[in-house]
Kinemage of the C-alpha trace (Angstrom):
@kinemage 1
@onewidth
@group {chain A} dominant
@subgroup {mainchain}
@vectorlist {calphas} color= white
{ca met a 1} P 84.052 85.913 133.143
{ca ser a 2} L 80.712 86.732 131.253
{ca ile a 3} L 81.353 90.503 131.904
{ca val a 4} L 84.665 90.331 130.303
{ca ile a 5} L 83.136 88.685 127.195
{ca ala a 6} L 80.516 91.362 127.105
{ca ala a 7} L 83.029 94.128 127.597
{ca ala a 8} L 85.149 92.869 124.696
{ca ala a 9} L 82.193 92.553 122.362
{ca ala a 10} L 80.826 95.931 123.358
{ca leu a 11} L 84.251 97.507 122.646
{ca ala a 12} L 84.389 95.665 119.257
{ca val a 13} L 80.864 96.932 118.443
{ca leu a 14} L 81.772 100.635 119.367
{ca asn a 15} L 84.791 100.523 117.097
{ca leu a 16} L 83.166 98.616 114.231
{ca ala a 17} L 80.119 101.048 114.408
{ca val a 18} L 82.340 103.841 113.220
{ca ile a 19} L 83.171 101.997 109.891
{ca phe a 20} L 79.645 100.688 109.634
{ca gly a 21} L 78.248 104.193 109.904
{ca thr a 22} L 80.800 105.442 107.149
{ca asp a 23} L 79.752 102.703 104.771
{ca val a 24} L 76.155 103.368 105.334
{ca val a 25} L 76.503 107.116 104.862
{ca val a 26} L 78.503 106.532 101.569
{ca ala a 27} L 75.901 103.922 100.331
{ca val a 28} L 72.832 106.069 101.126
{ca val a 29} L 73.997 109.638 100.897
{ca leu a 30} L 77.257 110.122 98.973
{ca arg a 31} L 76.663 107.809 95.988
{ca pro a 32} L 74.009 109.964 94.546
{ca val a 33} L 76.098 113.107 95.216
{ca tyr a 34} L 79.020 111.775 93.444
{ca ala a 35} L 76.759 110.852 90.580
{ca glu a 36} L 75.627 114.506 90.165
{ca val a 37} L 79.097 116.161 90.178
{ca asp a 38} L 81.608 116.553 87.425
{ca asp a 39} L 84.407 114.057 87.179
{ca arg a 40} L 87.239 116.601 88.526
{ca thr a 41} L 85.072 117.255 91.584
{ca met a 42} L 84.231 113.674 92.143
{ca val a 43} L 87.967 112.724 92.087
{ca gln a 44} L 88.867 115.537 94.375
{ca val a 45} L 86.267 114.748 96.891
{ca val a 46} L 86.395 110.936 96.836
{ca gly a 47} L 90.208 110.824 96.616
{ca arg a 48} L 90.713 113.265 99.516
{ca gly a 49} L 88.090 111.416 101.505
{ca his a 50} L 90.063 108.212 100.993
{ca tyr a 51} L 93.361 110.056 101.855
{ca tyr a 52} L 91.968 111.062 105.388
{ca gly a 53} L 89.861 107.891 105.845
{ca asp a 54} L 92.693 105.472 104.908
{ca arg a 55} L 94.839 107.358 107.520
{ca arg a 56} L 92.382 107.656 110.400
{ca leu a 57} L 89.926 104.706 110.119
{ca pro a 58} L 92.458 101.785 110.375
{ca val a 59} L 92.823 102.337 113.970
{ca val a 60} L 89.170 101.745 114.934
{ca gly a 61} L 88.804 98.969 112.255
{ca ile a 62} L 91.866 97.013 113.635
{ca leu a 63} L 90.894 97.526 117.107
{ca gly a 64} L 87.398 96.441 116.312
{ca thr a 65} L 88.720 93.310 114.541
{ca val a 66} L 91.064 92.462 117.351
{ca leu a 67} L 88.371 92.877 120.020
{ca ala a 68} L 86.045 90.669 117.996
{ca ala a 69} L 88.796 87.995 117.804
{ca ile a 70} L 89.263 88.333 121.572
{ca thr a 71} L 85.504 88.040 122.008
{ca val a 72} L 85.575 84.748 120.133
{ca ala a 73} L 88.629 83.484 122.097
{ca leu a 74} L 86.947 84.389 125.412
{ca ala a 75} L 83.611 82.822 124.425
{ca val a 76} L 85.480 79.597 123.450
{ca gly a 77} L 87.169 79.377 126.884
{ca trp a 78} L 84.448 80.672 129.120
{ca gly a 79} L 81.246 81.206 127.118
{ca thr a 80} L 78.477 78.962 125.797
{ca ala a 81} L 78.349 77.162 122.670
{ca val a 82} L 75.776 79.801 121.347
{ca thr a 83} L 77.908 82.846 122.344
{ca thr a 84} L 80.944 81.045 120.614
{ca thr a 85} L 79.002 80.413 117.517
{ca leu a 86} L 77.544 83.977 117.388
{ca ser a 87} L 80.839 85.690 117.997
{ca ala a 88} L 82.684 83.381 115.461
{ca ile a 89} L 80.141 84.143 112.744
{ca ala a 90} L 80.484 87.726 113.568
{ca leu a 91} L 84.288 87.517 113.153
{ca ala a 92} L 83.911 85.599 109.940
{ca leu a 93} L 81.573 88.227 108.489
{ca leu a 94} L 84.047 90.884 109.575
{ca leu a 95} L 86.996 89.106 107.977
{ca ala a 96} L 84.830 88.822 104.720
{ca trp a 97} L 84.329 92.605 104.735
{ca leu a 98} L 88.065 93.021 105.318
{ca gly a 99} L 88.631 90.831 102.223
{ca leu a 100} L 86.526 92.824 100.125
{ca phe a 101} L 87.996 96.020 101.307
{ca ala a 102} L 91.568 94.760 100.635
{ca arg a 103} L 90.850 93.283 97.300
{ca ile a 104} L 88.500 95.953 95.801
{ca ser a 105} L 88.168 99.081 97.806
{ca ala a 106} L 91.666 99.814 98.987
{ca pro a 107} L 93.343 99.706 95.519
{ca ile a 108} L 90.739 101.971 94.121
{ca asn a 109} L 91.297 104.227 97.092
{ca lys a 110} L 95.030 104.565 96.393
{ca val a 111} L 94.420 105.448 92.633
{ca leu a 112} L 91.756 108.063 93.374
{ca thr a 113} L 93.898 109.473 96.358
{ca ala a 114} L 96.893 109.797 94.161
{ca ala a 115} L 94.824 111.533 91.301
{ca ala a 116} L 93.221 113.839 93.821
{ca leu a 117} L 96.577 114.880 95.303
{ca ala a 118} L 98.261 115.263 91.905
{ca gly a 119} L 95.289 117.232 90.530
{ca asp a 120} L 94.646 114.525 87.866
{ca val a 121} L 91.360 113.031 86.686
{ca pro a 122} L 91.931 109.452 85.555
{ca ala a 123} L 90.226 108.654 82.271
{ca asp a 124} L 88.499 105.751 84.123
{ca ala a 125} L 87.585 107.746 87.251
{ca arg a 126} L 83.875 106.974 86.832
{ca ala a 127} L 84.514 103.198 86.205
{ca leu a 128} L 86.688 103.175 89.349
{ca gln a 129} L 84.179 104.767 91.377
{ca ser a 130} L 81.398 102.448 90.033
{ca arg a 131} L 83.672 99.451 90.863
{ca trp a 132} L 84.262 100.856 94.453
{ca glu a 133} L 80.532 101.548 94.904
{ca ser a 134} L 79.397 98.172 93.550
{ca ile a 135} L 80.311 96.463 96.835
{ca ile a 136} L 79.487 99.233 99.344
{ca val a 137} L 75.945 97.903 100.163
{ca leu a 138} L 77.428 94.442 100.717
{ca arg a 139} L 80.123 95.905 102.852
{ca ala a 140} L 77.527 97.631 105.033
{ca val a 141} L 75.369 94.552 105.213
{ca leu a 142} L 78.389 92.237 106.372
{ca leu a 143} L 79.444 94.873 108.840
{ca gly a 144} L 75.960 95.396 110.117
{ca leu a 145} L 75.388 91.607 110.555
{ca ser a 146} L 78.760 91.204 112.348
{ca ile a 147} L 77.689 94.128 114.817
{ca leu a 148} L 74.365 92.545 115.206
{ca leu a 149} L 75.745 89.125 116.141
{ca leu a 150} L 78.272 90.703 118.630
{ca cys a 151} L 75.268 92.519 120.191
{ca ala a 152} L 73.550 89.053 120.480
{ca thr a 153} L 76.579 87.742 122.052
{ca ile a 154} L 76.473 90.481 124.690
{ca ala a 155} L 72.772 89.803 125.430
{ca leu a 156} L 73.366 86.063 125.808
{ca val a 157} L 76.602 85.995 128.047
């Protein structure tokens, strides 16, 4: 049964790594780019990025979350106390990430997407982007730790 636990965790990692990589690229590369362009360009690039990201990335995010939950359930049933604990903490960190995304990032995504598609520049565009960026490092850390704990689960099954 340990191979099934490891497989579920590995598939969760592969899916979550897509989102993690996206968050890291935004935190490290795109934030300074957005700061250097004019407001109209920033709204167009960010809004259209969210337009596509919010349509394409949920599949891997949902699948990664479901697989992390399956990993926990399998670890509870057939793993050890350590693998159960590691995978449960990984899932909790992932759920914290999702909470931040749902409460802060997603509403801003919708505003900037609508503005970009309409060709508008909200008066508070920079403030919205600053608020969105204010949690991107935290999001990356939460997801990175979740992935690390799932990898540890794999190593210990």
